[in-house]
C-alpha positions as CSV (number, residue, x, y, z in Angstrom):
1,M,0.7,38.4,-1.5
2,N,1.8,36.6,-4.6
3,K,1.3,32.8,-4.7
4,P,5.1,32.0,-4.7
5,D,5.6,34.1,-1.6
6,Y,3.4,32.0,0.6
7,K,5.3,29.9,3.0
8,I,3.6,26.5,2.7
9,H,5.1,23.5,4.3
10,I,4.3,19.8,3.9
11,V,5.4,17.4,6.6
12,G,6.3,14.1,5.0
13,A,7.6,13.1,1.6
14,G,5.5,10.0,1.2
15,L,2.8,9.5,-1.4
16,S,0.4,12.0,0.2
17,G,3.0,14.7,0.6
18,L,4.3,14.4,-2.9
19,I,0.8,14.6,-4.4
20,A,-0.1,17.6,-2.2
21,A,3.1,19.3,-3.5
22,R,2.2,18.5,-7.1
23,V,-1.3,20.0,-6.8
24,L,0.0,23.1,-5.1
25,E,2.6,23.5,-7.8
26,N,-0.1,23.2,-10.5
27,K,-1.9,26.1,-8.9
28,G,1.3,28.3,-8.8
29,Y,2.5,27.8,-5.3
30,R,6.0,26.7,-4.2
31,P,5.8,24.5,-1.2
32,V,8.6,23.1,1.0
33,I,8.5,19.5,2.1
34,L,10.1,18.5,5.5
35,E,11.1,14.8,5.4
36,S,12.4,13.1,8.5
37,S,14.5,10.5,6.6
38,E,17.2,10.7,3.9
39,K,14.9,10.0,0.9
40,V,11.4,10.3,-0.4
41,G,8.8,7.6,-0.3
42,G,7.5,7.1,3.3
43,R,6.1,3.5,3.3
44,I,6.7,3.2,-0.5
45,R,10.5,3.0,-0.5
46,T,13.1,0.7,-2.0
47,D,16.6,0.2,-0.7
48,E,19.6,-1.1,-2.6
49,V,21.6,-3.7,-0.7
50,D,24.4,-5.7,-2.2
51,G,23.1,-5.0,-5.6
52,F,19.5,-6.1,-4.8
53,H,16.5,-3.8,-4.8
54,L,14.5,-4.4,-1.6
55,D,11.1,-2.9,-1.0
56,R,10.3,-2.0,2.6
57,G,7.7,-4.7,2.8
58,F,6.4,-6.6,-0.2
59,Q,4.0,-4.3,-2.1
60,V,2.3,-4.0,-5.5
61,M,0.6,-1.1,-7.2
62,L,-2.9,-1.7,-8.5
63,S,-3.2,0.0,-11.9
64,E,-6.9,0.5,-11.7
65,Y,-6.8,2.7,-8.6
66,P,-8.5,5.9,-9.9
67,K,-6.0,8.2,-8.4
68,V,-3.0,6.2,-9.6
69,K,-4.4,6.5,-13.2
70,Q,-4.8,10.3,-12.6
71,Y,-1.4,11.1,-11.1
72,I,1.1,8.4,-11.9
73,D,2.5,7.5,-15.3
74,L,3.0,3.8,-14.6
75,E,4.0,3.0,-18.1
76,S,7.1,5.1,-17.8
77,L,8.3,3.0,-14.8
78,D,9.4,-0.3,-16.5
79,L,6.5,-2.1,-15.0
80,K,6.3,-5.9,-14.5
81,E,2.8,-7.4,-14.3
82,L,2.1,-10.1,-11.8
83,V,0.2,-13.3,-12.7
84,P,-3.5,-12.8,-11.5
85,G,-3.4,-15.7,-9.1
86,A,-1.3,-17.5,-6.5
87,M,0.7,-20.7,-5.9
88,I,-0.7,-22.4,-2.8
89,F,1.8,-24.5,-0.8
90,E,0.8,-27.2,1.5
91,K,3.1,-29.8,3.0
92,G,4.6,-31.8,0.1
93,K,2.5,-30.3,-2.7
94,S,1.6,-27.1,-4.5
95,S,-1.3,-25.9,-6.7
96,K,-2.3,-22.8,-8.6
97,I,-5.4,-20.8,-8.4
98,G,-6.2,-17.7,-10.2
99,D,-8.5,-15.6,-12.4
100,P,-9.1,-17.5,-15.7
101,S,-11.1,-14.5,-17.1
102,R,-7.8,-12.6,-17.0
103,Q,-5.4,-15.4,-17.8
104,P,-7.2,-18.4,-19.5
105,S,-4.3,-20.8,-18.8
106,L,-5.2,-20.7,-15.1
107,L,-8.6,-22.3,-15.7
108,G,-7.4,-25.9,-15.7
109,P,-5.0,-25.6,-12.7
110,S,-7.6,-23.7,-10.7
111,A,-10.4,-26.2,-11.5
112,F,-8.2,-29.1,-10.5
113,S,-6.4,-27.5,-7.6
114,G,-8.5,-29.2,-5.0
115,I,-8.8,-25.8,-3.3
116,A,-11.7,-24.2,-5.1
117,S,-14.7,-26.3,-6.1
118,L,-16.6,-25.6,-9.3
119,S,-19.2,-23.8,-7.1
120,D,-16.4,-21.6,-5.6
121,M,-15.0,-20.8,-9.1
122,W,-18.5,-19.8,-10.2
123,K,-19.0,-17.6,-7.1
124,I,-15.6,-15.9,-7.7
125,L,-16.6,-15.1,-11.3
126,R,-20.0,-13.9,-10.3
127,L,-18.5,-11.7,-7.6
128,S,-16.0,-10.2,-10.1
129,L,-18.8,-9.4,-12.5
130,E,-21.0,-7.9,-9.7
131,L,-18.2,-5.6,-8.5
132,K,-17.4,-4.4,-12.0
133,R,-20.9,-3.1,-12.0
134,T,-20.7,-1.5,-8.6
135,S,-19.3,2.0,-8.1
136,L,-16.7,2.8,-5.5
137,N,-19.1,5.1,-3.7
138,E,-21.7,2.3,-3.5
139,I,-19.0,0.0,-2.1
140,F,-18.1,2.4,0.7
141,E,-21.7,3.2,1.5
142,E,-22.6,-0.5,2.2
143,K,-23.0,-1.9,5.7
144,E,-19.7,-3.1,7.1
145,V,-19.1,-6.6,8.3
146,S,-15.8,-8.5,8.5
147,T,-14.3,-9.9,5.3
148,L,-14.6,-13.4,6.8
149,E,-18.4,-12.8,7.5
150,Y,-18.8,-11.5,4.0
151,L,-17.2,-14.5,2.3
152,Q,-19.2,-16.9,4.5
153,H,-22.4,-15.0,3.6
154,K,-21.6,-15.3,-0.1
155,G,-21.5,-19.0,0.3
156,F,-17.8,-19.7,-0.3
157,S,-16.6,-23.0,1.0
158,E,-14.6,-23.2,4.2
159,K,-11.8,-24.8,2.2
160,V,-11.4,-22.0,-0.4
161,I,-11.7,-19.4,2.4
162,S,-8.9,-21.0,4.6
163,K,-6.7,-22.1,1.7
164,F,-6.9,-19.1,-0.6
165,F,-8.8,-16.1,0.6
166,K,-7.4,-16.0,4.1
167,P,-3.7,-16.3,3.2
168,F,-4.0,-14.0,0.1
169,F,-5.9,-11.2,1.8
170,S,-4.0,-11.5,5.0
171,G,-1.0,-10.4,3.1
172,I,-2.9,-7.4,1.8
173,F,-4.7,-6.5,5.1
174,L,-1.8,-7.4,7.3
175,E,-3.9,-9.4,9.7
176,S,-4.6,-13.1,9.7
177,E,-8.2,-13.4,10.8
178,L,-9.9,-11.4,7.9
179,R,-11.5,-9.0,10.4
180,T,-10.9,-6.2,8.0
181,S,-14.0,-4.4,6.7
182,S,-15.9,-6.0,3.8
183,R,-15.8,-2.5,2.2
184,M,-12.0,-2.9,1.9
185,F,-12.3,-6.4,0.6
186,R,-14.8,-5.4,-2.1
187,F,-12.7,-2.4,-3.1
188,V,-9.5,-4.3,-3.5
189,F,-11.2,-7.3,-5.2
190,K,-12.8,-4.8,-7.7
191,M,-9.4,-3.3,-8.4
192,F,-7.8,-6.7,-9.0
193,A,-10.6,-7.7,-11.2
194,E,-10.5,-4.6,-13.4
195,G,-6.8,-3.9,-13.6
196,R,-3.3,-5.2,-13.1
197,A,-1.0,-5.8,-10.1
198,V,2.3,-4.3,-11.0
199,I,5.8,-3.6,-9.6
200,P,8.5,-1.5,-11.3
201,R,11.5,-3.6,-12.2
202,K,13.7,-1.6,-9.7
203,G,11.2,-1.8,-6.9
204,I,8.1,0.0,-5.7
205,G,10.1,3.0,-4.6
206,E,10.5,4.0,-8.3
207,I,6.9,5.3,-8.0
208,T,7.6,7.9,-5.3
209,R,11.0,8.7,-6.8
210,S,9.4,9.5,-10.1
211,L,6.8,11.7,-8.5
212,A,9.5,13.6,-6.7
213,S,11.5,14.1,-9.9
214,E,8.5,15.7,-11.5
215,L,8.3,18.5,-8.9
216,K,9.8,21.7,-10.4
217,H,9.1,24.3,-7.8
218,T,9.1,22.3,-4.5
219,K,12.1,22.2,-2.1
220,I,12.6,19.0,-0.1
221,H,14.6,19.2,3.1
222,F,15.7,15.7,4.1
223,N,16.8,14.6,7.6
224,S,14.4,17.2,9.0
225,P,12.2,15.5,11.6
226,V,9.4,17.7,12.9
227,E,8.6,17.8,16.6
228,R,5.6,20.2,16.7
229,V,3.3,22.1,14.4
230,T,1.3,25.2,15.2
231,D,-0.7,27.6,13.0
232,S,2.2,29.8,12.3
233,R,5.4,27.9,13.1
234,I,7.0,24.5,12.7
235,F,9.4,23.2,15.3
236,L,12.1,20.7,14.2
237,K,13.6,18.2,16.5
238,S,17.0,19.9,15.8
239,G,15.7,22.9,17.7
240,K,15.1,25.0,14.6
241,E,11.9,27.0,14.2
242,I,10.3,27.7,10.8
243,E,7.8,30.4,10.1
244,S,4.8,28.9,8.1
245,H,1.7,30.5,6.6
246,F,0.1,27.1,6.0
247,S,1.0,23.5,6.8
248,I,-0.1,20.1,5.5
249,I,0.7,17.2,7.8
250,A,1.1,14.3,5.4
251,S,2.0,11.9,8.2
252,E,0.5,10.9,11.5
253,A,-0.6,14.2,13.0
254,A,-1.3,13.2,16.6
255,P,2.4,13.4,17.8
256,L,2.8,16.8,16.2
257,I,-0.4,18.6,17.4
258,S,-0.8,19.1,21.1
259,N,-4.6,18.7,21.3
260,L,-4.4,15.5,19.2
261,R,-2.0,13.6,21.4
262,K,-4.6,11.2,22.7
263,Q,-6.1,10.5,19.2
264,G,-3.2,8.6,17.6
265,T,-3.7,6.1,14.8
266,K,-3.7,2.4,15.6
267,W,-1.3,0.6,13.2
268,K,-0.8,-2.9,11.8
269,S,2.7,-4.2,11.6
270,C,4.6,-6.9,9.7
271,H,8.0,-8.4,9.2
272,C,9.6,-8.8,5.8
273,F,12.7,-11.0,5.3
274,Y,14.8,-11.0,2.2
275,F,16.7,-14.2,1.4
276,T,18.7,-15.5,-1.5
277,A,17.7,-18.9,-2.6
278,S,19.4,-21.6,-4.7
279,N,16.2,-22.7,-6.5
280,Q,13.1,-21.3,-7.9
281,A,9.9,-22.9,-6.6
282,I,7.5,-20.6,-8.5
283,E,7.7,-20.0,-12.2
284,G,7.0,-16.5,-13.3
285,R,5.8,-13.5,-11.4
286,M,3.3,-15.2,-9.0
287,I,2.8,-14.8,-5.3
288,G,3.3,-17.9,-3.2
289,L,1.1,-18.6,-0.2
290,I,1.4,-21.1,2.6
291,A,-2.1,-22.3,3.5
292,D,-1.5,-23.5,7.1
293,D,-2.7,-21.7,10.2
294,N,0.4,-23.0,12.0
295,S,2.8,-21.4,9.6
296,L,4.6,-18.2,10.3
297,V,5.1,-17.4,6.6
298,N,2.2,-15.7,5.0
299,N,3.5,-15.0,1.5
300,I,6.6,-15.2,-0.6
301,F,7.6,-13.6,-3.9
302,Y,10.6,-14.0,-6.1
303,H,11.8,-10.4,-6.8
304,S,14.4,-11.8,-9.2
305,S,11.4,-12.6,-11.5
306,L,11.1,-8.8,-12.2
307,N,14.4,-8.9,-14.1
308,E,14.2,-11.1,-17.2
309,D,18.1,-11.0,-17.4
310,H,18.5,-12.2,-13.9
311,K,21.6,-14.3,-13.3
312,G,23.0,-15.8,-10.1
313,D,21.1,-16.1,-6.8
314,Y,17.3,-15.9,-6.7
315,L,15.9,-13.1,-4.4
316,I,12.8,-13.8,-2.4
317,S,10.8,-11.8,0.1
318,V,9.0,-13.5,3.0
319,T,6.2,-11.7,4.7
320,V,5.0,-12.4,8.3
321,V,1.8,-10.8,9.5
322,K,1.2,-12.9,12.7
323,D,2.2,-11.7,16.1
324,T,5.1,-13.7,17.4
325,D,7.3,-13.7,20.5
326,L,10.3,-15.1,18.6
327,D,13.5,-13.0,18.4
328,E,15.1,-12.3,15.0
329,T,17.3,-15.3,15.0
330,E,14.5,-17.7,16.0
331,M,12.2,-16.1,13.3
332,E,14.9,-16.6,10.7
333,E,15.4,-20.2,11.6
334,K,11.7,-20.9,11.6
335,L,11.2,-19.2,8.2
336,R,14.0,-21.1,6.6
337,S,12.6,-24.4,8.0
338,E,9.0,-23.6,6.7
339,L,10.3,-22.5,3.3
340,K,12.1,-25.8,2.9
341,E,9.3,-28.0,4.4
342,Y,6.3,-26.4,2.6
343,C,7.8,-25.0,-0.6
344,G,11.0,-26.9,-1.1
345,I,13.0,-23.6,-1.1
346,E,16.6,-23.9,-0.1
347,T,17.4,-20.5,1.4
348,E,21.0,-19.3,1.4
349,R,21.9,-15.8,2.6
350,L,19.7,-13.4,4.7
351,I,20.0,-10.0,3.0
352,K,17.8,-7.9,5.2
353,H,15.1,-8.1,7.8
354,Y,12.6,-5.2,8.0
355,I,10.4,-4.7,11.0
356,I,7.6,-2.4,9.8
357,K,5.8,-1.2,12.8
358,K,3.5,1.2,10.9
359,A,2.7,-0.7,7.8
360,L,-1.0,0.0,7.5
361,P,-3.5,2.0,9.6
362,D,-5.9,-0.2,11.5
363,L,-9.2,1.6,10.8
364,Q,-12.9,1.2,11.4
365,S,-15.7,2.8,9.4
366,L,-13.8,3.0,6.2
367,Q,-14.5,5.8,3.7
368,Y,-13.5,6.3,0.1
369,E,-13.9,10.1,-0.2
370,I,-13.0,13.2,1.8
371,M,-13.8,16.7,0.7
372,P,-11.2,19.4,0.8
373,T,-12.8,21.3,3.6
374,E,-12.8,18.1,5.7
375,T,-9.0,18.0,5.7
376,R,-8.8,21.3,7.5
377,L,-7.7,20.9,11.2
378,S,-7.4,24.7,11.9
379,N,-7.2,27.9,10.0
380,R,-3.8,27.1,8.7
381,I,-3.2,23.3,9.2
382,F,-4.5,20.6,6.9
383,L,-4.2,16.8,7.2
384,A,-3.4,14.1,4.6
385,G,-2.6,10.4,4.7
386,D,-4.4,7.2,4.1
387,Q,-5.3,7.0,7.8
388,L,-8.0,9.5,7.0
389,L,-9.9,7.1,4.7
390,N,-8.7,3.5,4.2
391,G,-5.3,1.8,4.1
392,S,-4.5,2.0,0.4
393,Q,-2.2,3.9,-2.0
394,N,-5.3,5.3,-3.7
395,A,-6.4,6.8,-0.3
396,A,-2.9,8.3,0.3
397,I,-3.0,10.0,-3.1
398,L,-6.6,11.2,-2.8
399,S,-6.1,12.7,0.7
400,G,-2.9,14.5,-0.4
401,E,-4.8,16.0,-3.3
402,R,-7.8,17.0,-1.1
403,A,-5.6,18.6,1.6
404,A,-3.9,20.7,-1.1
405,L,-7.2,21.7,-2.6
406,G,-8.5,22.6,0.9
407,L,-5.5,24.9,1.4
408,I,-5.9,26.5,-2.1
409,E,-9.6,27.1,-1.5
410,T,-8.8,28.8,1.8
411,L,-6.4,31.1,0.1
412,E,-8.3,31.8,-3.1
413,G,-11.8,31.9,-1.6
414,G,-15.1,30.3,-2.6
415,A,-14.9,31.6,-6.1
416,V,-12.7,28.7,-7.0
417,T,-14.9,26.0,-5.6
418,A,-16.8,25.3,-8.8
419,E,-13.5,25.1,-10.7
420,L,-11.9,22.8,-8.2
421,T,-15.0,20.6,-8.1
422,S,-15.1,20.3,-11.9
423,E,-11.4,19.6,-12.3
424,Y,-10.7,17.3,-9.4
425,L,-13.8,15.9,-7.7
């Protein structure tokens, strides 16, 4: 059978699915993507509401992710770089802390912030230098402890942990106790130290939209939720059955495979509110953090800062990672109150509230790498998604690549192993 004649289906048009399609296209295949929603992106999506670009949860792309550099032309996306630091809000006052090695103007504010002592600043610099010399494989082979234990072991003060590390990385890990593996902390810290945190001007969804636009021989069927996958057929929730020679499940596989039903992924969730505001409490593209354990707000970001020609209302996102019993109206009222009390932000209109139930996989024993053969669930079904490795965009891309390579190796035999290893691994 000729390569274009194989019926290869990919379930999910998120980052993993789009990368899998690209790798298959590059090898001469013509896959079909089945996407349950009306657009590509998965968790990396942007909606346009009332003229505003709203990401489905505040997200940045780290430019130093190895797979981002390999597959995504970030410079074509009208990127806006964030300041390598944060504005810390406490009741009645604010202070800046950041990486002076990346932006020297942050040295003075960080040193006099009252949050990080000179000893803490030295330890941050030393950790940055240490991780720049440490390979990713070494990071993911180290013994795992919680991020909180790791920071304490490194000798950071309780103040800088509670006022900076905890609110900053809670927004990344989507949990407020820093129980996330130290492997993930070291990985992310290394990526921040070596590269840039960026967001396209029109939102994070520009990344997946661009990837989809580059596909030349892949069909994408939207509004096509899948109910079940077998070795030879895909069953849609509409009742339609599709013949398939090979399938890549680039989403959570457990609901789709009968013998995996009891092995579902545990997920972290969060809330993201978008408000307009009458004032700008943070100058430039910098994340704002509220350093109070009693606060519901974790982080804020002025998305209007992505547009230098911005006029009119300021747009801010407010992220909540803590569990709460409050209903939407009660949450909105509390967030408005906290933004005014802690940050002096006068909110106006609520634009959108996203409840993101599957924001990040909640994983143990994190890994960086997976080999193509390890993505193979059966003779004809392969798995992809960051839940296979670690909760990151890099892992999503890497797993999509590996699943496609595993499928290609199955079709083309062991003779291509050396070539695939040389080109991709």
